[in-house]
C-alpha positions, 0 to 999 in steps of 0.5 A, a space after each residue: 775301422 769297420 773292416 773284418 778279417 778272417 784269421 787263418 781262414 783263406 781257404 774257407 773265405 775263398 770257398 765261400 766267395 766261390 759259392 756266393 756265400 755272404 756270411 760266416 759264423 765267427 767270434 769277433 774281436 773289435 780293435 779300437 783305433 786311437 782317437 787322434 782327430 783324423 777323419 777316418 778315426 772320427 768317422 769310426 767313432 761316430 759309427 760306434 756311437 750310432 751303433 750303440 743307439 741303433 744296434 745296426 751293424 750294416 750301415 756305413 757312411 763316408 762323411 762326418 756327421 751323417 749318423 747324427 743327421 740320420 737320427 735327426 731326419 728320423 725325428 730322434 734326439 742325438 742320444 735317443 735309442 731305437 726301438 725294436 720296431 724302428 730297427 726292423 722297419 729301417 732294416 727292411 727299408 735299407 735292404 730294399 733300397 740297397 737292391 735298387 741302388 745296386 741295380 742302378 749301378 751303385 757298385 760302380 760308385 764310391 759312395 756307400 749304400 748309407 750315403 745314397 740312402 741318406 741323400 734320398 731321405 734328405 729329398 723325400 723324407 724317411 717315411 717315403 721309404 717305409 713299406 714301399 715296394 721294390 718298384 716304388 723305391 727304384 723310382 725314388 732312386 732313379 729320380 734322385 740319381 744325380 743327388 746320389 752320384 754327388 755323394 761320392 765327391 770329396 768336395 761336392 760344391 763348386 763355388 762360383 764367385 762371379 757371373 761368367 759372361 757369354 757373348 751371343 749373336 743379338 739377332 739369334 738372341 731376339 729370335 730365341 726370346 720371341 720363339 720361347 715367349 716370356 719367361 715365367 718366374 716365381 718368387 717364393 717367400 717365407 714371410 711378407 714384405 711388410 713384416 720382413 726386410 729380407 722379403 721386402 728386399 727380394 720383392 724389390 729385386 722382383 720388381 726390378 727385373 720386371 721393369 728391366 725385362 719388360 714384356 720378356 718376363 712375367 713374374 709372380 710373388 708367393 708370400 708366407 709359404 711357411 704358414 702352410 706346406 711350402 712344398 704345396 706352395 711351390 707346386 702351386 707356382 709350378 702349376 700356375 705356369 712358372 718354369 723358373 723359381 727363386 725360393 728366397 729363404 734357407 727355410 724353404 730349402 727342403 721343399 725346394 729340393 724335393 720339388 726340383 727332383 720331382 720337376 726336373 724341367 723347372 729351374 729352382 734356386 734357393 737363397 742360401 749358402 754351402 748346400 751340396 745339392 745337385 738338383 737346385 742351385 743356391 745363391 748368396 752375396 759376399 756381404 762380408 766385403 761390405 762388413 770389412 769396410 764398415 768395420 774400418 769406418 767404425 774404428 775410425 769414428 769410435 774414439 775408443 778401442 771398442 765397437 759393437 756388432 749385433 749378429 742374427 743367425 750363426 749360419 754360413 756366411 754370417 760368421 765371415 761378416 763378423 770376422 771381416 768387420 773385426 779385421 776392418 776395424 783392426 786395420 784402422 786401429 790395431 787395438 780395436 775390440 769388437 763386442 759381439 751380441 746376438 739378436 736371436 739370443 734374448 732379443 735385439 733390444 736386450 742385446 743392444 742394452 748389453 752393449 750400451 751398458 759397456 759404454 759402446 755407442 757405435 754398433 753394427 746391427 741388422 743388414 736390412 730394416 722393415 718398411 716403417 720400422 723405427 725400432 731403436 735397434 736400427 740397422 747398419 752402422 749406427 751411433 746409439 745413445 739412449 733412445 736416439 740413433 744416427 745411421 752412418 753406413 749400411 750394406 746394400 743388397 742389390 738383389 735386382 742386379 743379381 736376379 737380372 744376371 741369373 735370368 740373362 744366363 738362363 736366357 742365353 742357355 749358359 746357365 744350363 751349360 754350366 750345370 752339365 759341365 760342372 757335375 757338382 753342386 753349384 753355389 753362386 757367391 757373388 760380391 762387389 765385383 759383380 755389382 750385387 753388393 754395395 755400401 752406402 754412407 750417410 752425410 754423418 760420416 766425415 768426408 775423409 772417412 767416406 774417401 777411405 770407404 770409397 777407396 776400399 770399395 773400389 779396391 775390392 771391386 777390382 780384386 785388389 783388396 781381399 779381407 781374408 789375406 795373409 796371417 789371421 789370428 783366431 780366438 784361442 790362439 789358432 793361426 791361419 796362414 795364407 789367403 782363405 779359400 771361398 770354401 774356408 770363408 763360407 764354412 767359418 766356425 771361428 771368431 777373430 782374436 779381437 772379437 769379444 764374444 762367442 758363437 751361441 749354442 743351439 739351445 740358446 737361440 730363439 725358435 726362428 734361430 733354431 729353425 734357420 740353423 737346422 737348415 744352414 747352421 755353421 758346424 760349431 752350432 750343429 755339433 752343439 745341437 747334436 750333443 
């Protein structure tokens, strides 16, 4: 288990310790533990695989997946061997980093040197550590120290399910707002509103807060950040005087993290989920609540036992949406089967055709649609028959409400106080109770079914209805007993027993799907990517 014991050598070891000797010549016998699925055993076998490729014996990690993550961050494949030059360069960088880490108090942390080095590489990239002086590496460690400290947490993420309301004296609030001047807020998008429904929904949120706050805010939008260097786009937004940044895509996470470390006085939030970073906060909506209700609507209208679901990316939060839809359908019809296809595997139209070929007409598709998009693949829950489509129900992302709540918390300083009190990575995961998720039913849905949808929506808002409550049955006979925690819901990498389909492998995804999964993919897909 990566620990060495000297047989019959107590005095020899004592003398070496007394004289600060740090090595002893020995013949080493390696004892392999049983591979029984425990965290300790899996960590050790990951380390053995890594040593086979790198021939490095001094690196150690405390979290599963770290070895493969290092391979990826170095631009190497999961089974790619290291060259002698790569070993030499890494060894030099590691030992220089270790000196800086321990000089900053690393010996007092439970995180290993490997954990800390990996945290810094995630922020700055591996090349930033190569051929650097001890003073330069020390500066990197100092800037990223909060990120390094976070590595010692067994549960590094603090999930916030609703905004906490803080009362403040109105006169004091008006005085501080006038004293500070208008908030300067930038929204960084990976695409344009014209080509992306996702970007358009966030742009509508920006325009909403501009109207709500009036002269107390100045907003700006920066589109197509992925077309150039996203870090430079973020730097430009900061240079333009913006002190609060919302980066609205998981693909912008690495650049957002680096900018947040470099600019600690700027508040940066990234729209993603399940990210354990101290310097930025992430935000996302509990869309699975709406999907649960849509599943119930679908099963009540299907007329058969089969309905369809078109997923996009197998990322954190999306699997929960699929399972919630399946559970909602099962609640109305215990025989309901949900046939699952993926738009990022072969395209949306082909996925819809596969569902249609099985006689499925009721299909839950994309959560958003682009302006002027009349594609027959549609969005929301639709009845599809040949080239015709009738929209029945759709989830509603209320990003304007979300952004308003966050900005008000920044205004009254409760946002900053929350950071200081937590000590962990803060993930906002708000839902219907916070008013950031809603459901829209068209008049094509019968009045009795609309009443059911309204009842479920009100129950979820009041925390009386919880989609993942009680005994749950997954594919393969897996049983989960008890209410799932937010962390279990976010990290789902399994499918409900009444889902017909599977989570796609990494190599099956299109290029956009792969890029997104690399940032926030669920564990099942990440493991496939790593081999």
